[in-house]
C-alpha positions in Angstrom: 94.9 47.2 -21.0 96.6 49.1 -18.2 95.7 46.4 -15.6 97.9 44.0 -17.6 101.0 46.1 -17.3 102.7 43.9 -14.8 102.2 40.9 -17.0 103.6 42.7 -20.0 106.6 44.1 -18.2 107.7 40.7 -16.8 107.0 38.6 -19.9 109.9 37.0 -21.7 107.8 36.5 -24.9 104.5 37.5 -26.6 103.3 33.9 -25.9 103.5 34.5 -22.2 101.4 37.6 -22.5 98.9 35.8 -24.7 98.6 33.0 -22.1 98.1 35.6 -19.3 95.5 37.5 -21.3 93.5 34.3 -22.1 93.8 33.3 -18.4 92.1 36.6 -17.5 89.3 35.9 -19.9 90.3 37.8 -23.0 89.2 36.2 -26.2 89.7 36.8 -29.9 86.5 38.8 -29.9 88.0 41.1 -27.2 91.2 41.4 -29.2 89.1 42.5 -32.2 87.9 45.5 -30.1 91.5 46.6 -30.0 91.8 46.1 -33.8 93.7 42.8 -33.7 92.7 39.5 -35.4 93.3 37.4 -32.3 94.8 37.4 -28.8 98.2 36.4 -30.1 98.4 39.5 -32.4 97.4 41.7 -29.5 100.0 40.1 -27.3 102.7 40.7 -29.9 101.9 44.4 -30.0 101.8 44.7 -26.2 105.1 42.9 -25.9 106.7 45.3 -28.5 105.3 48.4 -26.9 106.0 47.6 -23.2 109.5 48.3 -21.9 110.9 45.4 -19.9 111.1 45.9 -16.2 114.8 45.7 -15.0 115.6 42.5 -13.2 115.3 42.8 -9.5 113.1 45.9 -9.5 110.2 46.0 -7.0 106.6 46.1 -8.0 104.5 48.9 -6.4 101.5 47.4 -4.7 
């Protein structure tokens, strides 16, 4: 899930993370591998565990 860090740091809600994960091809079956019932539950945990990036901070490329 490290390659979704940027998505998680910039998200304003778990729904934004869920949409991004699904857009990258993650499914409920994939979420189950991480012990979550569905993508939305996984997104909620990622949102809760990821510190928000301060506004205006640059992204390392």
